[in-house]
RODO-2510 file (C-alpha; in nm, 4 decimals, decimal comma):
residues 282
     n   res          X          Y          Z
     1     x    -0,3654    -1,1696     4,5389
     2     x    -0,5711    -1,3751     4,7546
     3     x    -0,9303    -1,4621     4,7129
     4     x    -1,2865    -1,4598     4,8736
     5     x    -1,4114    -1,7957     4,9747
     6     x    -1,7629    -1,8275     5,0464
     7     x    -1,9284    -2,0576     5,2799
     8     x    -2,2924    -2,1161     5,3959
     9     x    -2,3119    -1,7545     5,5168
    10     x    -1,9757    -1,7663     5,6087
    11     x    -1,7140    -1,4448     5,3319
    12     x    -1,3321    -1,4922     5,4299
    13     x    -1,0779    -1,3506     5,2809
    14     x    -0,7872    -1,6262     5,2574
    15     x    -0,5013    -1,5318     5,2592
    16     x    -0,1883    -1,6854     5,0494
    17     x     0,1321    -1,7965     5,1899
    18     x     0,3403    -1,4630     5,0562
    19     x     0,0759    -1,2589     5,2574
    20     x     0,0608    -1,4422     5,5269
    21     x     0,4425    -1,3402     5,5973
    22     x     0,3810    -0,9802     5,5730
    23     x     0,1369    -0,9983     5,8085
    24     x     0,3965    -1,1347     6,0178
    25     x     0,6698    -0,9567     5,9463
    26     x     0,4185    -0,5981     6,0127
    27     x     0,5366    -0,6072     6,3218
    28     x     0,3218    -0,8794     6,4977
    29     x     0,2513    -0,9856     6,8108
    30     x     0,0663    -1,2710     6,9968
    31     x    -0,1411    -1,2899     7,2724
    32     x    -0,3461    -1,5659     7,4532
    33     x    -0,5770    -1,4672     7,7553
    34     x    -0,8381    -1,6825     7,9288
    35     x    -1,2310    -1,5873     7,8797
    36     x    -1,4432    -1,4714     8,1535
    37     x    -1,8332    -1,4746     8,1269
    38     x    -2,0838    -1,3344     8,3569
    39     x    -2,1418    -1,5434     8,6400
    40     x    -2,4839    -1,4395     8,7523
    41     x    -2,3278    -1,2582     9,0811
    42     x    -2,2713    -0,9204     9,1534
    43     x    -1,9581    -0,6958     9,3470
    44     x    -2,0451    -0,5619     9,6720
    45     x    -1,8043    -0,2925     9,6444
    46     x    -1,8839    -0,1653     9,3377
    47     x    -2,3001    -0,3677     9,2139
    48     x    -2,1219    -0,4218     8,9218
    49     x    -2,1852    -0,8379     8,7674
    50     x    -1,8824    -1,0234     8,8698
    51     x    -1,7257    -1,2696     8,5479
    52     x    -1,5712    -1,5743     8,6392
    53     x    -1,2688    -1,7489     8,4335
    54     x    -1,3655    -2,0613     8,1883
    55     x    -1,0290    -2,2582     8,1316
    56     x    -1,0732    -2,1792     7,7849
    57     x    -0,8379    -1,8971     7,5827
    58     x    -0,8804    -1,6884     7,3273
    59     x    -0,5842    -1,6233     7,1099
    60     x    -0,5021    -1,3320     6,8953
    61     x    -0,2493    -1,2024     6,6512
    62     x    -0,2058    -0,7726     6,6084
    63     x     0,0047    -0,6463     6,3284
    64     x     0,0506    -0,3330     6,0766
    65     x    -0,1557    -0,4036     5,8189
    66     x    -0,3090    -0,1948     5,4758
    67     x    -0,6610    -0,2889     5,3163
    68     x    -0,5044    -0,4063     5,0566
    69     x    -0,3602    -0,7064     5,2273
    70     x    -0,6590    -0,7977     5,4078
    71     x    -0,8593    -0,7798     5,0914
    72     x    -1,0684    -0,4958     5,2086
    73     x    -1,0048    -0,2979     4,9294
    74     x    -0,6908    -0,1796     4,7671
    75     x    -0,5476     0,1149     4,9803
    76     x    -0,2092    -0,0159     5,0479
    77     x    -0,0633     0,3192     5,1584
    78     x    -0,2161     0,3217     5,5183
    79     x    -0,1242     0,1233     5,7317
    80     x    -0,4011     0,0284     6,0776
    81     x    -0,2344    -0,1827     6,3695
    82     x    -0,5748    -0,4054     6,4105
    83     x    -0,6165    -0,7298     6,6390
    84     x    -0,7224    -1,0100     6,5060
    85     x    -0,8215    -1,3357     6,7046
    86     x    -0,8658    -1,6651     6,5977
    87     x    -1,2408    -1,7699     6,6264
    88     x    -1,2902    -2,1184     6,4760
    89     x    -1,1444    -2,3850     6,1948
    90     x    -1,3163    -2,4401     5,9394
    91     x    -1,2539    -2,7999     5,6205
    92     x    -1,3163    -2,6735     5,2691
    93     x    -1,2329    -2,9005     5,0158
    94     x    -0,8572    -3,0744     5,0022
    95     x    -0,7980    -2,7189     5,2869
    96     x    -0,8417    -2,6327     5,6438
    97     x    -0,8349    -2,2520     5,7193
    98     x    -0,7856    -2,1119     6,0395
    99     x    -1,0422    -1,8854     6,0361
   100     x    -0,9619    -1,4738     6,1971
   101     x    -1,2139    -1,2077     6,3021
   102     x    -1,0898    -0,8707     6,3366
   103     x    -1,1553    -0,6326     6,6664
   104     x    -1,1706    -0,2612     6,3951
   105     x    -1,0597    -0,0322     6,6558
   106     x    -0,9181    -0,1924     7,0187
   107     x    -0,9534     0,2043     7,2475
   108     x    -1,3623     0,2625     7,3267
   109     x    -1,2888     0,5508     7,0061
   110     x    -1,4770     0,3314     6,7915
   111     x    -1,3856     0,3762     6,4174
   112     x    -1,1974     0,1023     6,1527
   113     x    -1,5681    -0,0137     6,1276
   114     x    -1,4265    -0,2075     5,7630
   115     x    -1,2202    -0,4226     6,0283
   116     x    -1,4881    -0,4929     6,2758
   117     x    -1,5837    -0,8066     6,2511
   118     x    -1,4223    -0,8794     5,8811
   119     x    -1,2440    -1,2260     5,8569
   120     x    -0,9843    -1,3467     5,7383
   121     x    -0,8724    -1,7497     5,6749
   122     x    -0,4426    -1,9097     5,6848
   123     x    -0,4042    -2,2104     5,5683
   124     x    -0,3695    -2,5148     5,8823
   125     x     0,0029    -2,5987     5,8080
   126     x     0,1148    -2,1835     5,7949
   127     x    -0,0581    -2,1116     6,1006
   128     x     0,0458    -2,4535     6,2498
   129     x     0,4015    -2,3070     6,2581
   130     x     0,3637    -2,0581     6,3899
   131     x     0,1828    -2,2008     6,6546
   132     x     0,4697    -2,4830     6,7342
   133     x     0,7545    -2,2198     6,7594
   134     x     0,5439    -2,0079     7,0546
   135     x     0,5375    -2,3602     7,2354
   136     x     0,8692    -2,4456     7,1780
   137     x     1,0999    -2,0834     7,2242
   138     x     0,8593    -1,9074     7,4184
   139     x     0,7183    -2,2180     7,7112
   140     x     0,6055    -1,9057     7,9622
   141     x     0,3565    -1,7172     7,7584
   142     x     0,2098    -1,9694     7,5467
   143     x     0,2217    -2,2983     7,7916
   144     x     0,0960    -2,6511     7,5887
   145     x    -0,1828    -2,6651     7,8373
   146     x    -0,3283    -2,3150     7,7617
   147     x    -0,2774    -2,3945     7,3620
   148     x    -0,4507    -2,6702     7,3951
   149     x    -0,7921    -2,4828     7,5486
   150     x    -0,7587    -2,2811     7,2984
   151     x    -1,0644    -2,1447     7,1443
   152     x    -1,0603    -2,2525     6,7211
   153     x    -0,7504    -2,4681     6,8100
   154     x    -0,9836    -2,7643     7,0456
   155     x    -0,9313    -3,0039     6,6938
   156     x    -0,5590    -2,9058     6,6247
   157     x    -0,2561    -3,1206     6,9121
   158     x    -0,1359    -3,4521     6,7613
   159     x     0,2184    -3,4358     6,8420
   160     x     0,4563    -3,6934     6,7899
   161     x     0,6516    -3,8175     7,1246
   162     x     0,9872    -3,6475     6,9773
   163     x     0,8121    -3,3380     6,9706
   164     x     0,6697    -3,3780     7,3165
   165     x     1,0243    -3,4698     7,4361
   166     x     1,1285    -3,1054     7,2700
   167     x     0,8885    -2,9224     7,4401
   168     x     0,9769    -3,0598     7,7673
   169     x     1,3817    -3,0661     7,7502
   170     x     1,2900    -2,6329     7,6485
   171     x     1,0974    -2,5782     7,9113
   172     x     1,3209    -2,7739     8,1524
   173     x     1,6291    -2,4951     8,0055
   174     x     1,4272    -2,2285     8,0191
   175     x     1,3846    -2,2271     8,3414
   176     x     1,7037    -2,3801     8,4521
   177     x     1,7732    -1,9837     8,2905
   178     x     1,4628    -1,8150     8,4345
   179     x     1,6343    -1,9108     8,8044
   180     x     2,0176    -1,9112     8,7277
   181     x     2,1371    -1,7095     8,4216
   182     x     2,2743    -1,8914     8,0663
   183     x     2,2725    -2,2146     8,1226
   184     x     2,6734    -2,2982     8,0486
   185     x     2,7994    -2,6361     7,9388
   186     x     2,8888    -2,7873     8,2951
   187     x     2,5088    -2,7086     8,3986
   188     x     2,3825    -2,8304     8,0399
   189     x     2,4787    -3,1822     8,1234
   190     x     2,4173    -3,2454     8,4471
   191     x     2,1048    -3,0401     8,3901
   192     x     1,9927    -3,2620     8,1076
   193     x     2,1211    -3,5709     8,3120
   194     x     1,8525    -3,4844     8,6026
   195     x     1,5800    -3,4145     8,3763
   196     x     1,6181    -3,7454     8,1696
   197     x     1,6733    -3,9350     8,5720
   198     x     1,3352    -3,7707     8,6594
   199     x     1,1295    -3,8497     8,4099
   200     x     1,2916    -4,2352     8,4056
   201     x     1,1717    -4,3210     8,7785
   202     x     0,8986    -4,0114     8,8281
   203     x     0,5977    -4,3419     8,7896
   204     x     0,8114    -4,6063     8,9583
   205     x     0,9536    -4,4380     9,2630
   206     x     0,8274    -4,2748     9,5549
   207     x     0,9239    -3,8726     9,4928
   208     x     0,8439    -3,5989     9,7697
   209     x     0,8258    -3,2884     9,4470
   210     x     0,6663    -3,2304     9,1314
   211     x     0,8429    -3,0038     8,8598
   212     x     0,5698    -2,7697     8,8121
   213     x     0,7866    -2,5655     8,5455
   214     x     0,7074    -2,8820     8,3220
   215     x     0,3457    -2,9014     8,1348
   216     x     0,2172    -3,2345     8,3381
   217     x    -0,0221    -3,3768     8,0589
   218     x     0,3764    -3,3658     7,8313
   219     x     0,5095    -3,5654     8,1411
   220     x     0,2126    -3,8132     8,1759
   221     x     0,2086    -3,9021     7,7231
   222     x     0,6311    -4,0107     7,8709
   223     x     0,6902    -4,3522     7,9313
   224     x     0,8916    -4,4404     8,2355
   225     x     1,0976    -4,6683     8,3196
   226     x     1,1702    -4,7135     7,9512
   227     x     1,5674    -4,6908     7,8571
   228     x     1,4909    -4,6910     7,5081
   229     x     1,3519    -4,3059     7,6313
   230     x     1,6684    -4,2281     7,7517
   231     x     1,7971    -4,2692     7,4857
   232     x     1,5854    -4,0336     7,2637
   233     x     1,5402    -3,7731     7,4858
   234     x     1,9749    -3,7871     7,4417
   235     x     1,9758    -3,7276     7,0550
   236     x     1,6782    -3,5389     7,0550
   237     x     1,8887    -3,2476     7,2999
   238     x     2,1835    -3,3330     7,0248
   239     x     1,9161    -3,1686     6,7636
   240     x     1,7921    -2,8710     6,9528
   241     x     2,1735    -2,7394     7,0545
   242     x     2,4190    -2,9335     6,8491
   243     x     2,6999    -2,7019     6,9273
   244     x     2,6075    -2,8250     7,3275
   245     x     2,7228    -3,1597     7,2206
   246     x     3,0418    -3,0471     7,0522
   247     x     3,2514    -3,1646     7,3874
   248     x     2,9857    -3,4710     7,4838
   249     x     2,9534    -3,7855     7,3876
   250     x     2,6330    -3,8755     7,3424
   251     x     2,7053    -4,2437     7,3575
   252     x     2,8869    -4,1800     7,7248
   253     x     2,5850    -3,9286     7,8224
   254     x     2,3366    -4,2579     7,7795
   255     x     2,5732    -4,5225     7,9096
   256     x     2,6509    -4,2748     8,2706
   257     x     2,2246    -4,2278     8,3165
   258     x     2,1497    -4,6138     8,3087
   259     x     2,4124    -4,6517     8,5164
   260     x     2,3301    -4,3585     8,7771
   261     x     1,9186    -4,5103     8,7748
   262     x     2,0616    -4,8724     8,9092
   263     x     2,3014    -4,7029     9,2034
   264     x     2,1920    -4,3679     9,2975
   265     x     2,0460    -4,5681     9,6866
   266     x     1,7732    -4,2537     9,7274
   267     x     1,6465    -4,0932     9,4065
   268     x     1,4459    -3,8636     9,5765
   269     x     1,6737    -3,7450     9,7853
   270     x     1,9386    -3,7239     9,4978
   271     x     1,6772    -3,5520     9,2254
   272     x     1,5043    -3,3469     9,5631
   273     x     1,7895    -3,1730     9,6569
   274     x     1,9079    -3,0910     9,2356
   275     x     1,5770    -2,9592     9,1244
   276     x     1,4980    -2,7849     9,4990
   277     x     1,8625    -2,5626     9,4341
   278     x     1,8488    -2,5114     9,1010
   279     x     1,4796    -2,4946     8,9653
   280     x     1,3444    -2,3402     9,3741
   281     x     1,0771    -2,5932     9,4032
   282     x     0,8970    -2,6206     9,7239
***
């Protein structure tokens, strides 16, 4: 069982790894939504206060849980579909705990007051696995640019270059399939080649287009004009999709990309044509 942590005026039920696993396996879903605050102006139509978005995001998770699972009581028979909002990070001795607050009954009917404002904690490394998976596998729903601005995750991100390249690769393939359907073998190799060339020259040559479906903050952290990035990106792709490299010679692909970097007479036109065709960029 988990344990109650008292810290200053805060009381938190710290979930064990097994309890958090049960939580996740109880039809858990995740969502981010942008924070809104009153702007001080009013709608002429309804004479109601207007709100403005702040660029910060709320992260919530929802699951069918029992009171026993979160330490409220010994009731293990009745399940409740409860929202939990990430609100803070708590450092305690050698632990870093991510704090979630219960919403109670999300509907206007009220009720479930035992969950309203009740706080549960998850060790940072356990939540980190979830956050990374959401960003990698659902980049359209949980883009890094938004996740970096989630309330409670301000000190969360310090990704290695390899991790950033992996996210870029996944975002690229995901967007290709969004525009064209399931990617085929030949398309995969060509997409990888075009993306790497773009990453290599984007800061060194004039380009009249941008790839807005890829996180700009990630691209900005990748050094342009560095041939080592070419090999690194190919190897990371091979680790992500090993079955696709059964018919691709990594060394040959790296050599082919390197050669093309110095033989294209007009990279802007060549790459622009590709990305406009297969990624529908303007």
